[in-house]
N, C-alpha and C positions, 0 to 999 in steps of 0.2 A: 392743470393746463396753464400754460404761460399766458394765453390770451385772457384767462379768467383771473389773473393776478396772483397765481400760486403755482408751485412746482415742487416735486420731490426728487432728490438725488437718487440715482440707481443704487439699490441695496440699502437705502435709508428709509425709515418709517416716518421721519419728521417732515412735516409739510412746511414749506417756506413761502411767505407771502412777499410779493414785490409790487411796486408801483410801476406799471408798464405804461409808457407814453407812446402813442401811435402817431407817427408822422407820415402822411401820405407822400409817396414818391412817384412823380409822373415822368415817364420816359416818352418824349414825343416821337412819333414815327418818322422814318427817314423822309417821307414825302413832305413833312413840315419843316425839314431842315435841309432843303436842297442846296443851300450854300456850303454845307459840309461835304458834299459829294466829291468835289475835286481832291480835297485832302485825303479823304477816306480811300478814294480810288487809287491815288498815288501810293498810299501805304500798302494797299492790297497787291498792287502791281509789284512793288518791291519785295514783299513777302513771298509772292508766288514765284518770282524769278529765283530767289534764294532757295525756295523749297524744291522746285523742279529743275534747277540748274539750267535755265535757259537764258538767252540774252534779253536785255530789256527791250520791249517793243516801243513803237512810237504811238503815243496817245494823242490823237488829233483833236482839234477843237470841235469838229463835227461829232465825234463819238462822245466827247465830254458833254456837249449839249444834249445829245440823246439820253445820256445818263441823267442829266438834270431834269428832263421832261418825263422820265418814267416814274410811275407811281410807287414802285417798290413795295408791293404788298408783303413781301417777305422780309422787309427792312434790311438791316445791315448784313444779315446772314445771306440774303439773296444777292446783294451787291458783291459780297466776297466770292460766292460761287460763280457768278457771271464773270467776274474779273479773272478768276483762276482758269476757267475754260478758255477765255479769250487769250490769255497769256500763252497757254499751251499750244493753241492753234496758230497764233501769230508767229511763233518761233523766231522772234527778233524783228519781224516786220511790222506793218501797221496793225494796231489793235482794233478789232471789230467786235462789238458787243452783241451777243445773241439776245436781242430785245425785240418785242413787237413794235409795230409802226408807232412813231412818236405821236403823242397827242399835242394839242395846242398848248402853248406855254401857259403856265399858271400865273395869273396876275395877282399882285399883292394889293391889299386894301390900302387906300390912300391914307397917309399919315399926316399928322399935324406938322406945320412948319417948325414948331418948337422941338420936334423930335427928329433926331438924325435917323434915316432909314438904316436898317441893319446892313443892307448891301453896301451903303456908303461907309458905314462904320468899319466893315470888314475890308473895304478897299483901302481905307486909311491905315488900317492895321497892317495890311500887306505892304503898302508903301513904306511904312515905318520899319517893318522887318527887313525889307530889302535895303533900306538905308543903313540899318545896323550891320547887315552883312557886308555892304560895300565898305563901310568904315573899318570893319574887322578883316577886310580882304578875304571874305568867305570863310573865315575861321569861326567855328561854332563855340567851342569851349576853350578853357584855359585863359591865360592872361590876354586881355584885349579881345576875347571872343565875343561873337554876337549874342551868345547866351548870357552875357553879363551886362548888356546894354539896358538903359532905362527907356521906357518901361520894361521891366524884367521879363525876359523870355527864357524859359528853361531850355538847355541845349537839346534835349530830346524833342521838344516842340519845334525848334528850328529845323532839326534834321527831318522831321516828319513833313513839315510844310514846304520846304524848299523845292522838292521836285514838282509839286503841284503849282507853285507860284510861277514857274517858267512856262506853263502850258498856254495860258491865254494872255500873257503879257506882251506888250510891244517891246521888241528887243532893241535896245540902244547900246548895250555894253555886253562884252563877252563874259559869261559866268560859267563856272563849273560847280557841280554838287560837291559838298565838302570831301567826300571820300575820293572823288576823282581829282579834286584840287590837290589833295595830299599826294596822290600818285603822280600827278603831273609835275609837282614841285620836286619830288624825289627823282623822277626820270630826267627832268631838266638839269638838276645838279649833277647827276651821273653823266649826262651827255657833255656837259661842260668839262668835267674831269677827263672823260674819254678823249675829247678833242685836244685838250692841252697835253695830256700824257701821251696820247696816240701820236700827235704831231712830233713831239720831242723824241718819242721812242723811234718813230720811223726815220727821222734824221739821224738818230744815234746808230741805228742799224746800218745805214749806208756809210756813215763815218767809220764804224767798226770794220766793215769790209775793206774800206779804203786804207786805213792805217795798219791793218793786219797784213796787207799785201795780198789779200785773196785775189784781187784782180790780176796781179802778176802771176800767181800760181795757175789760175785758169788760162791765162794767155800762154804760159809755157806748155800746158797740156794741149791746147788747141794747135800751137805751132808744131809740137811733136807729132800730132795726129796727121797733119797735112800741111803742105806748102801752099795750097790754094786758099786764097783769102775767103772765098764764099764758104768753103768747108770749115775754115777756122771760125767764121762767124756762126756757123751752124752748131759748133760745139761750145764756144765761149759764151754766147748770149744765153742759151738755156741754162748753163751752169750758174751764171751770175744771177739771173732773174729768179730761178727756182730757189736759190739760197735766200734771196731777199724775201720772197713770198712766204717761205717756210718760217722764217724768223718773225714775220708779221702775222702769222696764223693766230697766235693767242689773242690778238686784238680783234680779229674777225670773229673768232669763236665767242668771245665775251659779248661782242655787239649783238650777235644772233641770240645768245642766251638772254640778253637784256630784252630783246624784242619779244621773246617767248614769255618771259617773266611778267611783263606788263600787258600781255594779251594782244600785242600789235601784230604778232606773227603766229601762225599755226603750222609753219613749214617744219616737217620732220628733219631730224639731223641727217638722215640718209639723202633726202632730197636736197638739203643744203649742201652736203658734200658733193653731190652730183653737179650742182650748179657751180661750185667752187672749182671742181676739176675741169668742167667745160670752159670756164673763164680762164683758167690757167693755160689750157691748150691754145685757145685763141690768142691770148696775150703773148705767149712765148713765140708762137708762129709769126704773128705780125711784128713783134718787136725785133725778132731775129732779122727779118727782111729790112726793117728800118735802120737797125744798127749797122748792118752790112752796107747799106746805101750811104749812111752818114760817113763811115770811115773810108769809103771810096772817094767821096768828095774831099775829105781831109787829106788824102794822099795826093789827089790830082790838083787841088786848089788850096794849098796850105794858107794863103793869105786871104782869099775871098770865100772860103768854105762856108762861113756863117751866112753870107748873102745868098749863095746858091742853095744852101740848105733851107733857107727861109722860102726862097722861090719854090723849091720842091714841096715844102710843107703845105702850100696853098691847094694844089690839086689833090694831095693826099687827104687833107682835112675835108674837103668837099666830097671826095669819093666815100670816105668813111661815113659821113652823115647820110649820103645817098643809100648806101648798102645796108646800114644798120637795121632799119625796120623790115627789110626784105629778107635778109640772110642771117642776121645775128639775133634779133629779138625772138624769132620763132624757136630758137634753140633752147630758150629758157622759159617761155610761156606760150600758151595756146591762144590763138586769135581766130575770130570768126566774124563774118559780116554782121554789123549791128542790126541790119534789117532782118536777119534770121533769128537772132537771139532776143531782140527787143523791138518787135515790129510796131508796137503801140507808140514807141518814142519817135519813130521816123517822121510822121506828119508834123509833130510839134517842133522837132529840131529843124525841119525844112522851113518852118516859119521864121526861125532865127536866121537861117541862111538867106532867105529871100529878103528879110529886113536889112541884111548887110549888103544886098546887091551882089551876092556871090552865086557861084555854081559849084557846089561841092557834091560830087556824085556819091551815090550810096556805096559804090565800090571803094570809096575812100574813108568810110566810117566803119570802125572796127570795135568789137568788144574783146577785151583781154580777160582771160580767166585768172583773176588774182585771188579768188576766194579759197583756193587750195593752199595758199602761201601766207596771205596777210588778211587782216580784218579791217584795214583802213580804206579810205576812199581816195580816188585819184582819177585824173584824166590828163591827157597831154597831146600835143601835136608834134609830129616827128617827120623826118625825111625832107627831101627837096625834090622839085620837079615831079617826075613820074612816080616817085616813091612817097610823096607827101601824103599824110593821112592824119585823121583825128582818131584817137584811141580813148575809149571809156572803159574803166575797170568794171567788171561785173558787180563788184561790191557797191559801186556808185549807182549804177542803173537799177540795182535791186532794192537798195535801202532808201534812196532819196525819192522824193515825190517828183512828178513830171515837171512842175515849174522849177524846182530846185535843180533838176538835171539840165533843164534849159539854160539856167544861169551858168552851170559848170561848162556846158557845151559852148555857150556864148563866150566864156572866158578863153577857152582853147581856140575858138574861131578868131578871137582877138589876136592871139599870137600868129595865127595863120594870115590874117589880113594885114597886120602891122609889120610883117616880115621880120619877126623877132628871131627866127632861126638864122636868117642871113646876117642879122645884126650880131647874133652870138658868134657866128663863124668869123665875122669881121673882127670882133673883139679878140677872139682866140688868135687869129693870125697876127694882129697888132702886138699882142703879148709875146708871141713867138719871135717876132723881129727883135724886140728889146732883149729877150732872153738869149737869143743866139749871139747878138752883138756883145752883151756883157760877158757871156761865157767865153767868147774868143779873147777878150781883153784880160779877164781874170785867170783863165787857165794857163796862158803863156807865162804869166808872172808866178803862179803857184808851182807850176812844173819846174820852172827855172830854179826856184828856191827849195822845193821839197820833193822834186821828182825822184831823186836817188833814194830817199828814205821810204817813199811810197812805192818803189819798184816800178816807176813810170819812166820810160825812156824818152818819150816825146809826145806831142799832142796826137800823133797818128797811131800811137801804141794802143792796142786793145785795152791795156790795163788802165788807160785814162778814163774809161767809161764810168767807173764809180764816181770819179770827180765830176763828170757831167751830171750824173744823177743827183749828187749832193747839191750842186749849184742850182739846178733846175728846181729841186725841192725847196730850197731857200727862196728862190724867185717866186715860186707858186705861193708860198706862205705869205710873203711880203705883198704880193699882188692880190691876195684874196679879198681884201676890203673893196678894191676897185671892182672886181668881178661880182661881188655880192651886191654892191650898190647898183650896178647896171642891171643885174637880175631883178632886184626888188623894184626898180623903176619900170622894167618891162611888165612885171606881174601887176603892178598898180595900173599901168595903162590897160592891161587886159581886163582888170576888174571894171574900170570905167567903161570900156567898150561893151562888156557883158551887160552892165546896168542899162546902157543906152539901148541895146538890142532887145532886151526882154520887156522894156517899158511899153506898156500898152498891150503886150501879148499875155501877160499874167497879171492878176490883181495884186496891187501893192508890191511892185517890183523891188522896192528898197527892203521891205520886210522879207521877201523871198530870199534875196541875197544875204541878208543878215542871218536868217535861220540856216541857210546853207553853210555860212562860215561857222556858226555855232555848232552844227553837227560835225563839220570837218574837224574843227578844233577839239571837240569833245571826244570824237572817235580816236583821234591820234594823240590824245592827252597833251595838247598844246598848252604850255604854261602861260597864264595871263600876264605875268609880270617879269619878263626876261630882262636881263641886264642890258642896258643900251650899248655898252661896248661889245658885248657878245653878239648882239643883233648887228651892229655895224660891221663886225669882222666876218661873221659866218653866215648870217641869214640870207638865203636866196629868195625868200618871200617876205613881205612885210609881216610883222607879228599878227596873229589871229585877232587879237583885241583891236589893233589899229584897222584891220580890214573890215571887221564887223562894224566898228564905230563909223567908218567912212561910208559903208554901204547904207547903214540905217539913216544917215543924214543926207545922202546924196539926192539931188534933184536933177532930173534930166535936162539937157540943153533945150532951149526953146526953139 
């Protein structure tokens, strides 16, 4: 017997003697290592999500505290079983542990002033680990990774601890887990490439139709079809627009593929195609009417067409904003009164409304069923006058807590109160005035020099429309930084308004806003370190990192 200091090999008659040293190994029960519970719980949550193929649930501080106070007679195995059951039941929502009523907190024996309490030691370790991650820009391994910082942390330890570190920490900066950071960076780089290549490709497609004389061919077919101008418009415009859209379909297909690949969309290709076809029909119908009206002005007022065209664009723009939420949006998504879908939210949202001194009827609060197409969160304000309304996506109202939803609603109420829709309309109309004026000056010169080669007879010729499109596309690209800046400013104003509105209605409004931004950014894979030039040129919202940082440090007005 080995414990007696001797043993025999199987099939061997020789007895061998050994000197066996016995070292007692004590494994403390989980109840004596309560500080390990957050890291273990985060580990078991991640494993359960991978094993059962379910989305990651939200582990609230309340449930984490319940786990700390439980005695865990079954030790780590019991914790694992409880976590797995909770992950299955949560199905991506809040995690609720199936535990008996919590007992009073276990108090630790007082320690000498010469000894650092273990909780303080672990707090310092957490702070050091987070500092290492920040220096490494959330990279765990490889050159410059946090797993190589001093004091040394093994990369696997960093990966295990990071999810738990964010649970009970005060948020001051936007962070992503390493796996999501890698995804966000790849998605960001792809989006930058799509923007650059897509913009150049779109302009190249219009230029191709222009230099190939396609506009002239479509004009000839339309004039051969009828001598009536409105019938010619009914043939020319659909031919040209459908050609452009079909040539741009590859970019649209790849964009949807990208959304599916990164889990931002779950919309089937059949549903996507249905939405594309509905969009095409609406666009072609509306554009045909507008093109016909534009060329009527060109024929009747060859010198002042651009001014009258701009005048006409004002009521058209206002009308489109008015009818979109009533007639257009329901063609693509389902809407229902928020009071029917999320009645528990209404009293809390009405607190935000009263704080703002407003009266937004329940008939103007809607929930949009976005969960059958996307996984991200959103809310928005739309319409004007009688069609004005606040819309909350069902993914938002389902996954965010009530205080977080109040912040999102307060943000949209800010757009409502601060008249950002009217300001957006005013900005668009001002841009159209500049675009119409420049188009008139440039098109006369271009047609004079290149009209014969492009098969364009004069400015009133249907074949001149591809040139209109090319110029307006260039104007839009050049003016995008201005539109982006104005949009970012309005979004920042809405953030400030929301912070003021929920202050006093929810505990620690700044942290509620910060955690909301964290969840929004994490869900949409918002990259924490975008290039400033790309932000300046294209971002309609401030970067998530900037929004979270501002929210965490904001103090309400006295």
